[in-house]
KEROVEX-145428 format. One record per residue (C-alpha): x, y, z; residue in one letter. Coordinates in steps of 0.1 Angstrom, whole numbers, plus 5000, padded with zeros to 4 digits. Each point is the difference from the previous one (the first is absolute). Last residue first. Layout:
<rs>
XYZA
...
</rs>
This chain:
<rs>
752277457899F
501550355003F
503349905016G
502550104973L
500849664987Q
496449885000K
498950324983K
502649954973E
498849644992Q
496350105000R
500750284975Q
502049754979R
497149755001W
497550274989T
502050104969A
501250365002M
497850304991S
499150045036Y
503650075010F
500650254972E
496950205009E
500949985037K
503450164993S
503349805002K
502749925024G
497749805022F
500850165034I
501050354990D
497550034971Q
497249885023F
501150245028D
499950294975S
496649914986D
498649975035S
499349645011L
496449885000Y
500649814968F
502449765018E
497149865020R
498449844970R
499249645012A
499450125036P
497450264988D
500250285025V
496750125014G
501150005036E
503750025005P
501949674997L
500449785030D
497549734990E
501849954967A
503349945017A
502650274995Q
503449974984H
499750344983M
496750205002L
499950205032Q
503850064999E
499650144964R
498050295013P
496550034984L
499250234971A
497250265000G
496349964996N
499649644990I
498949904966S
500049644990T
502749904976S
500249644989T
496450034996S
497749745013S
497849814977L
496450095000F
497149784990S
499849664984S
498449685010T
499749774970G
503549904991G
503450164993L
502249735013K
503350185007P
503249814996G
500949634999R
502150035031M
496950055020L
498549674991E
503049815014N
499950205032G
496449925005S
497250244993S
497450035028D
499750375003Q
500650084964S
497049814986G
499350254972K
502350294992L
498950355004A
500250025038Q
498750335014L
502750264997S
499150365000M
503050115019A
499250335019G
502950015024A
499550235028R
500950375006G
496550114992N
500650154965G
497150004976P
501449934965W
501250264975R
500549994963S
496749814995L
497950314997R
498049914969F
496850135017S
498149674995N
503249805006V
500650185033E
496549945012A
500249634990R
503149955020I
498550175031E
496849794997S
502049684996I
501450055035P
503849935001L
500849635006A
502149905030T
502449734991G
500449664985P
503449914985S
501950104969G
502649924974E
498149714985V
502749745004V
501450145032E
496550025014K
499549634994H
503249905019S
502949844981L
501249695017D
500249774970P
503250154986T
499850114964W
502950254998K
502449775019Y
501849864969P
500750364988D
501249984964W
502150244979T
500750024963F
497649724993F
501049714978W
501749835030G
496649985018T
498949724976F
503049765000T
500450115037P
496749815008P
496850205009E
497949855028H
498450325014G
497650044971Q
499649684981K
502249884971V
498949774971L
502849934976V
499449914963I
502949824983P
500250074962T
498749694983A
497650204979L
503050144982S
499550364990R
499050104965G
501250365002A
496450134996P
499149865034H
496449864998A
500949645011K
502550125027L
497450245016Y
497349734997E
502249765020Q
500750265027G
496350095001W
499249635005A
502549995029V
498350295016A
496449894996E
500149795032K
501750285019W
497250244993A
498750065035G
502350295008T
500450125036A
503649885006G
501250134966G
501049734975L
503250034980W
500149814967L
503649944989F
500849914964I
503449854994E
502850034974Q
498650334986W
500150175034T
496350074998D
498450115033L
496249965000L
498150165028M
496749895016V
499150295023D
497650045029Y
502850025027P
502050244979G
503449974982L
501150334985D
501850105032E
502549724994Q
501350204971S
499350044963F
501750234975F
497149924976V
496849855014V
498249834970E
496349964999A
498949664987L
496749874988V
499349624996L
496849924981C
496849855015G
498050324993M
502550205019Q
502549835023S
502750165022S
503749975005C
502350295011E
503349994981F
503750005009L
502849984974R
503549865003P
502650144976Q
500949784971I
503549914989S
499049674983P
501549675013V
501549854969E
499249634996E
503049775004P
501649894968L
499249654989R
503249834987K
499849904963N
499949634992S
496249954997P
499549624993Y
500149794969P
499249635006A
501749695014R
497849725011G
497249955025G
501650195028L
501249695018A
501549894966E
501950334997W
501849935033F
500549634993H
502150094969P
502650205021P
500050384998E
503450164993Q
498850314981G
498650165031E
501549855031L
498349735019V
500349975038T
498749675013E
498049945032E
499449685018N
496949985022K
498850235027K
497750184977S
498450344996I
501650185029V
503549864993T
499650094964V
499050365008A
503250055019V
502149884970R
498050244977A
500650295024M
503849924999E
500050014962R
498350345001Q
502550145025D
502949874979G
498950184969N
497949894970C
501850024967G
499049674986E
496649905014V
500249745027T
498149674998K
497749785021T
499250245028S
499750284975Y
501950335001S
499050344986D
499650155035S
497550155024G
497849695004Q
501849684989V
498049864971H
499149635005F
499749724975L
498349695012R
500649634990T
498449725019T
501149655011P
497349795015A
498649965035S
500950365009Q
500950085036E
497850285013R
501050365004G
497850124971H
496849814994H
497550125026G
500050354986A
499150034963R
502549934972E
502350264983Q
502450025030F
501350345012V
503350005019V
501050285024L
503449935016Q
501650345000G
499650045038Q
496349944999F
499450345017I
502250174973A
497749904971L
497050175016F
502250305008H
501150044963P
496450014987P
498649704983E
498950054964S
500349644987G
496949885018M
497850295009T
500350185034V
497250195019H
501650175030E
498050045032Q
501450215029V
498549835030L
499050205031A
496249974995G
499349855034R
502549714995Y
497249745000M
498050234977A
503050014975D
500149625001L
496349984992E
500450254971E
502949804986A
497849695001N
497450194979S
502650114975N
501649664995L
496549844998A
499150234971K
503349914983I
499349635005E
496550044986D
501450184969A
502449714994T
503750015004A
502149924969Q
502250315001H
500649965037G
498850285024Q
502050115031W
498250215026L
502850135021Y
499150115035L
502550255015I
500050055037Y
501850235025Q
500649925037G
501050305020R
503250145014G
500450264973L
500149724975R
499949625005Q
499249754974Y
497249754991T
499449864965Y
496749824992L
500049814967V
496549914987L
500149764970Y
498049944968C
500349684979N
500549874965G
503450154996A
501349815030C
502350145027L
503149865017K
501450295021G
498949865033H
500049614997L
502049945031K
497850255018P
497149764994D
497250194983V
496950105020P
496649944982Q
497850284990R
496549914989C
498550014965L
500649624996D
503750085002Q
501450355003M
503649965013C
501150175032W
503550135008V
501550155031E
503350205000V
501750175030K
502650264992G
503449974982S
498850164967G
502650274999D
497750285011D
497050204986V
501449954965M
498650174969R
503550124991L
498850364994Q
497549995029A
502549855025A
502550264990L
497550285007E
499149835032P
503650065013Q
500349895036S
498349664995H
501649934966L
503550105010K
501349655008V
498649884967V
502750194980D
499049904965R
502750134977K
498550184970V
501449904966H
500950234972T
499549954963P
502650174977K
499050354989D
499650094963V
501150344987R
498750294980G
499250225030L
496450094990Q
499249654987R
501849865030N
497650185024R
496849884983S
501349654995R
501349995036K
496650125013E
498449704983S
496349994996W
498149684993I
496549934986Q
499450384998F
497150195017L
502049985032Q
502550254987K
497350274996F
498749975036A
503550005014A
500750334983S
502550034971E
503150215004A
502449824976G
498250124968D
497750285011N
496549965012V
496950224993V
496949915019E
496550104988V
496749955019N
496850024980T
498150325010Y
499250074964T
497949684998P
501149764973Y
498750034965G
503149824985K
500950304979A
499650245029Q
502249795023I
502749974972F
499950384995G
500450065037A
502949765001A
501650184972R
499550335018S
501549875032F
503149864983A
500650304976A
503050135020K
501649654998R
499549984963E
501650344994Q
502949905021L
500649704977S
500049645011S
503449865009M
499149935037R
496949834988G
496750165011Q
497249785014W
496550155002V
497649815022Y
496250044997I
497849895028K
496549855003F
499549994963G
500849635002G
503650065009Q
501250184969D
503850004996L
501250294978I
503549984985Y
502850234988F
503249884983D
503850035002E
500449785030E
498049714986Q
497249855021L
498949654987L
503149865018D
498150035033Q
497549734991T
496250035000L
497849705006P
497750144991P
499150204969T
502550154975A
500950274975L
496950204991E
501250284978L
499350375008V
501350214971V
500350385001L
499950154966D
502250284986K
502549764985G
499649685020K
500350085037E
500149735026Y
497949835027V
500449635006H
496949875019Y
499949745028L
496649855010R
498749915035I
496949825011N
501249895035A
498550315016K
496549884990Q
500649665016L
501450175031Q
496750185005S
499650384994I
497950175027D
497050204988K
498550035034N
496249995000P
498250335007T
498549975034A
496349915005A
497450275007H
499050115035L
496350015008S
497650304999G
500250335019V
502950065023R
499550265027R
502250314996G
503749984991L
501550215028V
497549945029S
499449664985E
503649905006M
499950125036I
496849815007Q
501549694983M
502950025024L
497749995030D
497849724986P
502949764995A
498349665004K
497450054974V
502550154975E
502249695002D
503750054992D
500150375009V
503550095012V
500850315020G
503450175002I
500950305021Q
502550264989A
503250145014R
502549764985G
501950294983G
496850084981R
501249944964E
502749745005R
498649815030D
496450024991R
500649924964L
502149695010S
497349895024Y
497450014972T
502449824976L
500549725025A
496249985006L
499449964962G
502649725001R
498149825028A
496650054984K
501349874967E
501549695018S
496749935018I
498150014967S
497650274988T
496449904991K
498350195029P
501950324991G
502350125027N
499650365012W
503150155015Q
499350315021I
502750275006M
499450265027M
502250305007K
500150104963G
496649874989L
501249734976D
497349764990L
501949694987L
498349764976F
500649644995I
498849794970D
497549734991G
496650135010K
500250344984N
500450365011F
500350314978S
496250074999N
500250035038W
501650344994S
503250195004L
501049964964E
503249804996V
503750035010E
501849684989T
501849765024A
502449744986S
501249665013V
502649784985H
499749665016K
496349984993R
498450324988G
497350245010R
499450315021I
497550274990H
500950325020L
497450245013L
501050355010R
499450265028Q
502850215013I
500950265026N
502449775019F
503350114985M
502749835022N
502349944970T
498950184968E
500949764972V
501150114965H
500950355009K
500850194968L
498750345013D
497850024968S
498149695009P
500849684979L
497349924975G
496649845000G
499049695019K
502549795020R
500949644992Y
501649855031I
502349704995I
500449725025G
501649835031P
502550034986R
501150214970F
503149874982Y
498349674990S
497450194980R
502650104974F
501449654995C
496549854999D
499350234970S
497550285002E
496549994986H
498250225025A
501750314985Q
502149924970A
503749895002E
502750014973R
503149825012H
503750044991L
502649765013V
503450165006T
503549864997L
500650184967A
500950335015G
498650195029R
500550354987E
498649924966E
497049845017Q
499550325020L
499950204968R
497449774984Q
498049995032V
499950385003F
498950034964T
497249755006A
498950185032A
499850344983A
498149864971G
497549825022Q
499450325021A
499550204968E
497649744985A
497750015030G
499849765029A
496449895009E
500749625002K
503450065017G
503049894980V
503049835016W
503449984983Y
502149745020H
503849965001L
501349685014D
503749965008S
502149694991S
502249835025A
498049685007G
496349995005Q
500249805032T
502350245017A
503349835008T
502250304987P
498150225025S
499050364994Q
497649924971P
499150334982V
496250054995H
499050314980L
496450124999V
498950274976V
496550145005Y
497350154978C
497350225014H
496250044998E
499449675019E
501950105031F
502149725014F
500849935036N
502349705006G
503050215011Y
498850315018A
502449975030G
502949974976E
499350354987P
499450004962V
502750164979P
499050254973V
499749954963M
499150304979K
497150074976Q
498250205027N
500349715024E
500749654990T
500949775028I
503449835010W
500649695020I
503249845014H
500449655015L
503249845012D
500750255028R
503650055011H
500450324980S
501850024966Q
496750014982I
499250335016A
502550174978P
497849934969L
496850175010G
500950375002K
502149984969S
497049904979I
499550344984D
497750004969M
</rs>
């Protein structure tokens, strides 16, 4: 089999490359057809990160995709191609086996806003997608949460159900029908896919209608019935999603696979928590994640024969376990493990993996904290977990009698283990006041006090109109910035509030551990450095104004031991600081199914993956961020989801890991710094409604004319009258009286649904650029949609002004389209 046609393309600027089986050969798929998969074929997808800061690290991902109707010849050709391509790519490649409709989150993350499953095989002319082809009738079944898919189904009412979305594609007319049980977020994501199909496959020249309530959309229902016939009987319920909960994913087992004579032995080696040293470089292992996914780990000293047999051994394991044949398989090499694989272990050291290959041991290195750069370099703020140097305004409240009581500034930094505190920190960034509200919980706090802490935080957040970043902090696990705002003088007393800070009537003895060192205020451990001793001296002045005495280990006076109740053995070894694992951040969409947390990972994530209806979890290992979209109502469940995530994590994560609640439009640099790029003005509150839904009311074409074309299947030509024919009655409920704050939350797909305007209404002939650029809406030619005036340019003028084709422009993110139009005078 000749693969030479495919390999040179890898050297291009693109980071995604796709091939399809055709006549037992592999041929490249045109970029415009990415995301379309024919079920009778197999595909090979290669992702090569172009940036060294990509969230998945430097390794490539090679996917072997099998359509549900693919034959043995197609599967064999693709498998051979994958093997040869892997040899070309080397060891820094992660292999994946994907089955139609059961793909991994990594695979699905490449194709936004969704994957299209197409019936049958690729036409003989090898054209995946025929742009501007309007002679078509098909029905697509759209489903999914963050990762959306659309499957071609029978053109019949029998294909419909109450809980999913269906798209009737008639070429020039596309009607999205929303099931009565679908959520707002599902409708919005379905609409994003519908717009993407129109822009990619019709060049933007199709009109979109949305049926959200059949009674209120009679015209669209007439069109649907002219194609599907009149519906008889009631709709059936949707097939429940078989999403895997976090508890199921936490059920992992590690197996050692080796040959003994002519037999292959699979020996169970360990259950959670797994440690990295279980993996030996000369061996071969299978990690079973609850039957949901099978990982194969190949040591760098394992034999070539073993590496070639990875998929077949995984398939045999799946068969022996009785798992479905579509179970996802991921093959990782020693030193090129995926982030998902690493996080299944209690701790993962990149140095250990690298040194094992190089045969050496690195000395520990220290990162210098340059707080001056924290504002200008959010990536530094994220890594150091510091929004600034802690010099902003600090306010503290203590929970007493289930109410918050302000704490005297003189007592800031003196906390009690039996209480809970609210610490509000205010700082300036981008010329605006920014806020972090720390919810500090002592080890001895009662359940009622913790409940009062959360309710008082809600009240404060309401006072600040939702602008507070809320960070839940547990005693002993305070983040660096929390310590910094108290200028290194944080002292935690074991008693409850109301006792510390007072003069004692009788002598008392207390032992304090100085946070961040191995020094005590009453004695210094041998071997501690000067900085640690200085911290101890500072702590003494905070704790007590009375006489202090420095005691060296081994030279303790008798009264020192008497105060501690007599001399006794104590740990003499110095505690080593906990190693911070080299884990890449991971982003997940959160949802709940049958009361259990369900996560969908977004790999190679960006700001574009955060939507107004989303609750997203960003795991940076040292902190858990929960990002709340402006239109979501699940913010009360968010913290509980973060706690459930930590409890169910197979690596045995600390339940004291700080959980940070972040709301759309109020993201701190410690959050945004984990994204490759971030636009702080993306979610401004002055977005108009038609900017959000990409359309505005216009003149609807008579239904009789549409129905006549449908009946005769002549949708390749629309009546031309020299005027725009935008079929664009409002599809989103309550748009006329939506306030600016409501508009920034995105489209509300409610009860009244009819036509949405097309981005491309048909005018006979293009208009001169002078009539469209820098013109007020009332001065535009009759019939021109002011929100889409750029479309009325000729193709040559459009290319000259925008530097790209219309198809390329409309495939861009909406906010980027809007930005370019503003710059060029088309807004």
